[in-house]
Backbone as CSV, one residue per row, in Angstrom:
resi,resn,N_x,N_y,N_z,CA_x,CA_y,CA_z,C_x,C_y,C_z
1,MET,-8.985,139.150,-9.254,-9.698,138.775,-10.240,-8.954,137.317,-10.664
2,PRO,-10.073,136.546,-10.901,-9.651,135.317,-11.777,-8.948,135.513,-13.321
3,LEU,-7.749,134.848,-13.944,-7.491,135.031,-15.032,-8.582,134.831,-15.930
4,GLY,-9.219,133.835,-16.121,-10.255,133.583,-17.035,-11.328,134.762,-17.040
5,LEU,-11.497,135.597,-15.810,-12.490,136.648,-16.000,-11.478,137.892,-16.791
6,ARG,-10.527,137.928,-16.677,-9.970,139.440,-16.932,-10.411,139.770,-18.566
7,ALA,-10.972,141.397,-18.544,-11.414,141.811,-19.356,-11.016,142.938,-19.700
8,CYS,-11.952,143.735,-20.910,-10.860,145.128,-20.658,-11.705,146.215,-19.775
9,HIS,-12.597,146.143,-18.971,-13.287,147.182,-18.128,-13.269,146.335,-16.868
10,THR,-12.924,147.577,-15.731,-13.068,147.063,-14.475,-13.759,148.128,-13.752
11,ALA,-14.798,148.113,-12.891,-15.176,148.862,-11.995,-15.346,148.510,-10.776
12,GLN,-15.589,149.292,-9.706,-16.062,148.812,-8.193,-17.412,149.805,-8.197
13,VAL,-18.211,148.750,-7.745,-19.707,148.908,-7.250,-20.237,148.577,-6.228
14,GLY,-20.173,149.421,-5.296,-20.621,149.089,-3.598,-19.375,148.002,-3.507
15,ASP,-19.574,147.249,-2.881,-18.208,146.137,-2.605,-18.040,145.401,-3.595
16,TYR,-18.632,145.363,-4.755,-18.271,144.504,-5.515,-17.006,144.837,-6.779
17,VAL,-16.618,144.033,-7.297,-15.623,144.358,-8.713,-16.430,144.002,-9.869
18,ILE,-16.559,144.468,-10.876,-17.360,144.367,-12.438,-16.218,144.463,-13.151
19,GLU,-15.788,143.729,-13.913,-15.169,143.277,-14.920,-15.626,142.925,-16.115
20,GLY,-15.607,143.680,-17.070,-16.400,143.300,-18.423,-17.353,143.713,-18.907
21,HIS,-18.136,143.452,-19.763,-19.300,143.940,-19.888,-20.228,143.763,-19.462
22,VAL,-20.972,143.426,-18.767,-21.778,142.850,-17.404,-22.872,143.763,-17.508
23,PRO,-24.499,143.404,-17.781,-25.482,144.162,-17.788,-25.625,144.874,-16.856
24,ALA,-26.343,146.278,-17.030,-26.440,147.167,-15.824,-27.736,146.330,-15.114
25,GLU,-28.699,145.355,-16.094,-29.635,144.875,-15.148,-29.354,143.592,-14.311
26,THR,-27.916,142.823,-14.823,-27.291,141.975,-13.937,-26.828,142.759,-12.374
27,ILE,-26.112,143.854,-12.621,-25.391,144.762,-11.650,-26.272,144.719,-10.680
28,PHE,-27.609,145.461,-11.100,-28.801,145.822,-10.128,-29.367,144.648,-9.435
29,ARG,-29.112,143.645,-9.943,-29.933,141.968,-9.422,-28.680,141.866,-8.084
30,LEU,-27.129,142.104,-8.546,-26.166,141.866,-7.690,-26.553,142.663,-6.432
31,LEU,-26.514,144.021,-6.524,-26.664,144.678,-5.706,-28.270,144.716,-4.227
32,LYS,-28.852,144.225,-5.238,-30.458,143.629,-4.499,-30.298,142.332,-3.685
33,GLU,-29.830,141.085,-4.401,-29.587,140.041,-3.772,-28.544,139.953,-2.896
34,LYS,-27.463,140.737,-2.714,-26.065,140.834,-2.185,-25.639,139.540,-1.700
35,PRO,-25.220,138.982,-2.823,-24.767,137.421,-2.636,-23.074,137.669,-1.786
36,ASP,-22.881,136.724,-1.197,-21.610,136.306,-0.716,-20.075,136.080,-1.854
37,VAL,-20.175,137.555,-2.832,-19.095,137.061,-3.871,-18.281,138.601,-3.668
38,LYS,-17.176,138.094,-4.240,-16.149,139.499,-4.590,-16.841,140.067,-5.657
39,GLY,-17.308,139.450,-7.047,-17.378,140.348,-7.960,-18.295,139.542,-9.283
40,LEU,-18.589,140.266,-10.248,-18.946,139.637,-11.573,-17.835,139.827,-12.470
41,GLY,-17.935,139.243,-13.869,-17.357,139.098,-14.750,-17.795,138.549,-16.037
42,VAL,-17.544,138.981,-17.319,-17.953,138.516,-18.700,-16.667,138.583,-19.266
43,PRO,-15.720,137.598,-19.426,-14.626,137.122,-20.223,-14.667,137.755,-21.647
44,GLY,-13.729,138.298,-22.238,-14.130,138.796,-23.381,-14.522,139.873,-23.870
45,MET,-15.333,139.972,-25.062,-15.870,140.989,-25.864,-17.205,140.527,-26.476
46,PRO,-18.361,139.510,-25.857,-19.027,139.009,-26.975,-20.044,139.995,-27.077
47,VAL,-20.310,139.340,-28.816,-21.395,140.160,-29.532,-22.394,139.930,-28.743
48,GLY,-23.076,141.035,-28.695,-24.500,141.215,-28.110,-24.513,141.698,-26.649
49,SER,-23.343,141.731,-25.848,-23.338,142.531,-24.433,-22.923,143.872,-24.612
50,PRO,-23.427,144.503,-23.413,-23.388,145.980,-23.455,-22.306,146.376,-24.173
51,GLY,-22.574,147.209,-25.385,-21.230,148.407,-25.709,-20.973,146.924,-27.016
52,MET,-21.239,146.414,-27.110,-20.670,145.376,-28.180,-21.759,144.480,-28.858
53,GLU,-23.080,145.926,-29.296,-24.520,145.256,-29.690,-24.043,145.320,-31.236
54,GLY,-24.791,144.354,-31.931,-24.703,144.398,-33.476,-25.183,143.224,-34.258
55,PRO,-25.040,143.110,-35.311,-25.384,141.674,-35.487,-24.730,140.127,-35.403
56,GLY,-25.205,139.539,-35.365,-24.731,138.255,-34.805,-24.346,138.037,-33.245
57,ALA,-25.830,138.623,-32.463,-25.593,138.554,-30.953,-25.329,137.524,-30.661
58,GLN,-24.387,136.785,-29.920,-24.645,135.450,-29.161,-24.727,135.115,-27.702
59,PRO,-25.490,134.064,-27.186,-25.722,134.058,-25.884,-24.220,134.038,-25.040
60,TYR,-24.196,134.650,-23.834,-22.874,134.931,-22.989,-23.110,134.333,-21.863
61,THR,-22.090,134.118,-20.865,-22.314,134.225,-19.717,-21.797,134.859,-18.744
62,VAL,-22.406,135.550,-17.620,-21.910,136.249,-16.655,-21.802,135.542,-15.455
63,TYR,-20.366,135.386,-15.123,-19.903,134.739,-13.788,-19.700,135.374,-12.812
64,SER,-19.785,134.837,-11.608,-19.461,135.420,-10.190,-18.220,134.660,-10.117
65,TYR,-17.466,135.583,-9.266,-16.131,134.993,-8.424,-16.411,135.281,-6.967
66,ASP,-15.698,134.271,-6.034,-15.568,134.613,-4.838,-13.963,135.057,-4.422
67,ARG,-13.819,135.134,-3.060,-12.302,135.932,-2.995,-11.151,134.983,-3.048
68,ASP,-11.395,133.608,-3.184,-10.650,132.344,-3.180,-10.495,132.722,-5.001
69,GLY,-11.118,133.075,-5.964,-10.990,133.033,-7.230,-11.839,131.729,-7.696
70,ARG,-13.098,131.246,-6.897,-13.845,130.695,-7.489,-14.638,131.120,-8.034
71,THR,-14.667,130.355,-9.518,-16.049,130.846,-10.781,-17.011,130.509,-10.350
72,GLN,-18.265,130.751,-10.675,-19.600,129.771,-11.047,-20.586,131.242,-11.908
73,VAL,-21.414,130.103,-12.748,-22.418,130.992,-13.371,-23.417,131.810,-12.774
74,TYR,-23.268,132.771,-12.731,-24.144,134.077,-12.388,-25.210,134.164,-12.903
75,GLN,-25.406,134.143,-14.570,-26.573,134.461,-15.353,-26.025,134.362,-16.903
76,GLN,-26.988,133.450,-17.379,-26.668,133.389,-19.137,-27.498,134.520,-19.580
77,MET,-26.886,135.028,-20.700,-27.481,135.993,-21.341,-27.900,135.747,-22.430
78,ASN,-28.991,135.731,-23.117,-29.440,135.723,-24.509,-29.730,136.653,-25.192
79,PRO,-29.007,137.667,-25.665,-29.158,138.843,-26.357,-30.451,138.673,-27.514
């Protein structure tokens, strides 16, 4: 797990590691597309992400990361 993606929750879904408040629909997309990545992560606890709903929701980014720890934007979220 790249340092910048470490968060409060970690799960294994199939062959992927999910870190932080990643939306379910993004995980379903991951499982359908099966990209060659190790997993997905949302750094921190952005307001508007699953479990962090409330006033002041802000856009946030879901990142993918590979086995070498390289990250890239997987999906932009606009709650």
